[in-house]
C-alpha positions in Angstrom: 131.2 59.9 63.6 132.3 60.5 66.6 132.0 64.8 66.1 128.6 63.8 65.0 127.6 62.2 68.0 128.7 64.6 70.3 126.8 67.3 68.2 123.9 65.1 68.6 124.6 64.9 72.3 125.3 68.3 72.5 122.2 69.3 70.8 119.6 67.6 72.3 121.2 68.0 75.6 121.3 71.7 75.9 118.5 72.8 74.9 116.6 70.8 77.6 118.9 71.8 80.1 118.1 75.8 79.9 114.0 75.0 80.2 114.6 73.0 83.0 116.9 76.2 84.6 113.8 78.1 83.4 111.6 75.3 85.3 113.3 75.7 88.0 113.4 79.7 87.9 110.3 80.1 87.6 108.6 77.4 90.3 110.9 78.9 93.3 110.2 82.3 91.8 113.5 83.5 91.6 113.4 84.7 87.8 114.7 87.9 88.0 111.5 91.0 87.5 111.3 93.3 85.2 112.3 97.1 87.5 108.5 98.1 85.8 107.1 94.8 87.3 109.4 95.4 90.4 108.1 99.0 91.0 105.1 98.5 90.4 104.5 95.1 92.8 106.5 96.4 95.6 107.1 100.4 95.4 103.5 102.4 93.4 101.5 101.4 96.6 103.8 104.1 98.8 105.1 106.6 96.2 102.4 106.6 93.5 103.0 104.4 89.8 104.1 108.2 88.8 106.8 108.3 91.7 105.1 111.2 92.9 103.8 110.1 96.1 100.6 111.1 96.4 98.5 108.1 97.3 96.7 107.5 100.3 99.0 104.9 101.6 102.0 107.5 101.0 100.8 110.5 101.7 99.9 108.8 105.6 103.7 107.4 105.7 104.9 110.5 104.3 106.9 108.9 101.3 109.6 110.2 99.1 108.3 111.9 95.7 110.8 110.5 94.2 110.5 112.7 91.1 111.8 115.3 93.7 114.5 117.4 91.4 116.8 118.4 94.3 116.1 115.0 96.5 117.3 113.2 93.1 120.5 115.8 92.4 121.5 114.8 96.4 121.0 110.9 97.3 123.2 109.2 95.6 122.9 105.8 93.8 124.1 104.0 96.4 122.0 106.2 98.9 119.1 104.9 96.9 120.3 101.2 96.4 121.0 101.2 100.5 117.2 102.8 101.6 115.6 99.8 99.0 118.0 96.7 100.2 117.5 97.6 104.5 114.5 99.8 104.4 114.0 103.7 106.2 111.9 104.8 108.6 108.5 102.9 107.4 109.9 101.8 104.2 110.3 98.6 104.6 114.0 96.6 102.7 113.6 94.0 100.5 116.7 92.1 100.3 115.3 89.1 100.9 112.3 90.1 98.3 114.6 91.3 95.9 118.2 90.7 94.0 121.2 93.0 94.2 120.5 93.2 90.4 116.3 93.7 90.8 117.9 96.7 93.6 120.0 97.5 90.8 117.6 98.0 88.2 115.4 99.8 90.7 117.8 101.7 91.2 118.2 103.6 87.7 114.2 103.4 87.4 114.1 105.6 90.2 116.5 108.4 87.8 114.4 107.9 85.5 111.9 109.6 87.7 113.6 112.5 87.8 110.9 116.1 86.1 
């Protein structure tokens, strides 16, 4: 009987706690985004959807062409991570808008843009 009671308590409480956690993360804006969503929201206006920086804003700010093979081969993941985190030249830093995990995912996304 004791095991049954514990099972019932766990079966009822566990889903409620997961729902509560999900609701809290959605309401405070800390739910993780996919790399594609983060890129579209924070990067595409300058670097372009395809990463080639052919947007008006990208041309004006001399944004990096993220598809450039030579740059991709030269830049380390750490360098790309730090540029996203802290900004570089006209590019703003995103350390207050994105988690380290989201920035790691963006580094992988940027790597996938290589031609």
